[in-house]
N, C-alpha and C positions, 0 to 999 in steps of 0.2 A: 891635741891639747889646745891648739889655737881656737878650735871651734868650742871646746869646753870653756875656755877663757871668755869668749864672746857671749856664751849662754849665761855665765856667772854674772856678767855685768847687767843683765836684765833685772837683777834683784837690787840694783842700786837704790839705797834709801828705804828699802822695804824689809830688810832682814835684821836690822839692829835689835839686840846687841850681838847677833850672830854674824858670821862672815858671809860674803858672797861666794857661792860655789857653783860650778858647772860640771856636768858629767856627760860622757858619750860612751855608748856600748857598741863594740864592733865584733862581728862574727863572720868568718869566711871572707874577710877583707871588705865587708860591707857594714855601713852604719845601720844598726837595727833599732837604736833608741837614743833619745837625748833628754836631758833633764837639767833643772837648776833649782836652787833654793829660792822659792817665790816670795815667801813671807815668814816672819818670825812665828814659830809655833807650827808651821806647816812642814810637809815632807822635805827632808834634805835632798840634795841633788841626786845622789846615788839611788835613793828609794824612789824618787820621782821618775827616774829612767827605768828602773827595774819593774815597776808596776805596769809599765806600758807593754812589756813583752812576756811576762810570766815565765813559763818553762823554757822559752827560747833562750833565756840567759845562760843556760848550762853550757859550759866550756867556752864562753865568750870572754872578751877582753874589755875591762872597764878602764876608761881614762877619766880621772877626776882631778880637779885643780888643787884641792886641799886634802890632806890626810883624812880619811873617814873617821867619824867619832866612834869611840868604843865604850861610851858610858851612856847611862840614861839621863835625859834632860826632859824637854817637853815631848820628845819622840824617843823611840827605842834606839839602841846602838846600830849604826849603819854597818858595822863589821858583821853583826849577826845576819843581817839581810843579805849581805854579799856572799857570805859563806853558805847560807841556806839556798841561795839562788844557783849555786854551782859555778860561779865565776871562776875561771882558772888562772887569770892573769890580771893584775891591777897595776896601772901606771899612774903614779901620783906626781902632781906638779911640785908642791912644797909640803913640808911637814907642818902640822898644826902647832902654833906657838903655845897653845894652852897646855900647861903641864899635866892636866888630867889625861890628855890624849897623846901628846908629843912622843912619837916613836912607838908607843904602846900598841897602836892599831896595826902598824906594820908588823910587829912581832906576832900578834894574834893571827893575822892573815897568813903569814908564813908558817906558823904552827899548824894551821889548818890545811897546809899543802898548796897554798896559792902562791904563784910566783909574783913578787912585788918589786917594782922599780920606782925609784924616787929621784926627782931633780930635773924638771923640764920647765922652761919659761919661768925660772925662779924669780928673776928680777921683776918682770912684769906682774906676776901673780902676787908677789910680796907687796908691791906698790899698790895694787888694786885693793888690798885689804889692810893698808897701813893704819886705818882708823881702828879696826878690830885688833890688830897686833898691839897697838899702844894700850888700848883699853884692857886687854887680857893680860898683858905682861906688867904694866905699871899701875893699873887701877885708877887711871885717869882718862877722861874723854879726849878724843882727838878734836882739836880746836882750830877752826878757820875764822879769820877776821876779814870782814868785807867792808869796803868803803867806796864811795863814788865821789870823784874830785875833778877839779880843773887841772890844767897843765901845771899850774903853780901850786898844786897841793891843797886847794881850798875846797871846803864843802858848803860854805855859805859866805855871804858878804858880811861886812862889819855890823850891819843892821840885822843880820840873822836870816836874810832871804836866801832860800836854797832851792825853790821849785822853779824850774827843774834844771839840774846841771847836766845830766845825761838824757839821751833821747828816750822816747816811749818804747822803742824797740829794745834798747838796752835794759830799761827798767823791767820789761816783761821777761827778758832772758834771765835777769838776776832773780826775779820772783820765782821762775821755774826751778832755779838751782836750789831753792829751799827744799825741794823734794829729796835731795841727797842727804839731808840731816834729820836727826830725831829731836833736835831742840834748837830754838832760836833765842838769842839773848840780846837785850838792849839795856842801856842805862836810863835812869829816870829822866834826864834832860831830853832824850829822844822822845819819850812818851809825852812829856809836858809840851814839847814844841810841835810834834807831828801827830799825836794821838793815833798811833797805828793800831791796826787789828792783828797784825802778825800772823795772818792765816796761811795755811799750806795751800799750794796750787792744786794738788791732787785731792780729789774728793775722797773722803774716808780716811785720809792719812791723819794720824794723831801726832801733831807737832807740839811738843812741849814749848811753852812760852815763859821765858825767865826774865824777870825785871830786877835789875840791880839798883836798889833804892835805900841807901843807908839811913835816911831819916823818915822813910815811909811817907813821902810827899804825894805819891800817886793818888789822884782823885778817884773816889768810888764810882763816879760817872764816866770814867774813861771807856772808850769803845772796846777795849780789851775784855771788859766784863759784861758786855751786852750780847752774850751768847747763852744758849741753853745749858751748856756744860762748861763750868769754869775750873774743873778739877785738873786740867792740863796746864794751869797757870801757877807759876812759882814766883813769889816775891822774896828776894834775898835782902834782908835789912839788918840792922844792928840794934843794940840796946837803947839807942836814941829814939827808936820808934815808940809811938803811943800805944800802950797796951789795949786801950779801948778800940783804936783803929785796927789793931791786929785781930781782935775779936770780931769786928765787923766784917773783915775779909774772910775770916774762918767760917762765918755764917753763910757767906756766899759760896763756899766750897773752894775758895782759893787757898793754896798752901803758902803760909808765911814762915820762912826760915830765919831765925835770928842768928846771924853769923858773928864770929869774933870780928872786931874792928882792927884796922891796920893803918899806920901812918898818922901824920899830924891831923889830917882831915877826918879821921875816924871812918875811913871807907870800909866797905865789906871786904873781908879777906878772901880774895878770889881763889887762892890755892885751896883753902878750906871748902869753898863753894864747889869747885870742880870735883874735889874728892867725894863730896856728898852726892853730887849728880851721878858720878860713876857708881856709887853704892846703889843708887836707884835705877841702874841699868840704862842710864843715858850715856851713850858711847860716842856720840859725834855732835858737836855744838857749833853753830854758826853765830858769831858775834856780828851784829849789823849796825853797831854804833852805840854811842857816839865816840868822838875822838878821844875823850878822856878815858873812857872804859877800855878802848882798844889799846891806848898807850899804857895803861896800868897792867893789862894782861900781857903785853909785850915785855914790859919792864920786869914782870915776875916770871918770865920765861915759859908762859903757858900757851902761847900761840904756835901752832905747827905750820900753818900755811896762811898766806895772804891772797885775797882776791881784790885787786884794785881796778875799779872801772874809771877810765880817764876820758873826759870829754875835751875836745880841742878848743878850750876856752881859757881865757886868762882874766883873773880878777885884778891882780896887781896891787893889792893892799895888804900891808903887813898886819893890819888889825883885823883882817878877814879871818874867819874861823878855819883852822887847819884840820885836815882829815885825821891826824894823829897828834895827840898832845901829851906832855908830861914826861917824855923820855929825857929831855934836857941834856943831850949829848954835847960835850964840850970838846972832845977829842975826835977828829974826823976818822981816826983809825979804829974807833970803838963803836962805830955805827952798826946797827943791825943790818944784815944783808939778806937778800933773797937769792936762793940758788935753784938750779933746774927750772928756770923761768920759762913760761910759754906766753905768747902774745896772740890774742884772738881779736880780729876786727869785727866790730858790730856796727855796721853803717859807718858813720864818721867817728864813732867812739872806739876805744880799745879796752880789752880786759887783759891785765897782766896778772899772772898767777905764779907763785913760787913758794918754796919751802923757806921758812924762817931759820936763819943761822944765828 
């Protein structure tokens, strides 16, 4: 099961909105096949392994990290393939939280005379697919907010200078982490200030780019739109946006969503936005800034995890720009907390990760 767990993780960032799954087939106490879910729409882990051995699968034991599917999706049911292959024993790490499958596949396999055991490495396997679990059970994307700051929590000086707080090594590492997500989100101020391209590091990966821009200030000449295919770009705006400008973006192939507004400033209702993203099978979102957008997402209880890159630098100015803004906590006992934190050293910088409580 540990080997199946390691195989599953090879699909990180490639299987959305499906989970990561690994499989190992054993016969006569020898491993005869290994498989994993390599990409969305491709063979599931069990079928990937079974195809490698054909008739040799008869009377073998299948170890799989997640309960096999028993319904048609983009691929046929894995339970059918397991039964037809003659597998005699299936060992499952955790049950699938999807109500379409949950427990039903176990019943079907046992009905076919196959011995089934469930419950191995449950904590690790559940955590590995926590994004999928939230998406499938709550209809909301798993959200990670990322910021890069000084020791005193600043992302720029009072004049707005921010290049560069962290080292080139840290920035490259953070860029590679985009591969773990299927969408990246930024606020309009980040676009106006940095004019980013928001590209995925992995060639061929379709990373959705989401801009939160309540007044549709984003210029048509922004680098984001200087690509052959703009259909991966979504701008979330409100009724304050110019209808003429919305039409201009639509002609470019850019998706413009007019969201309900929220708060005194008439900001995009983020809860509405994330629900719409989930409907579009966007299961895992990385918010890369700025501080106000992250603050609003935290305030609305939408962020599951934080990635905070910290450089050993101090700006020491109360007017300097903070990495997170808008929470306005007055009671120290009501601060948001990170739990299950990890710290990774990146040269002289640090990455602190943790779940938001």
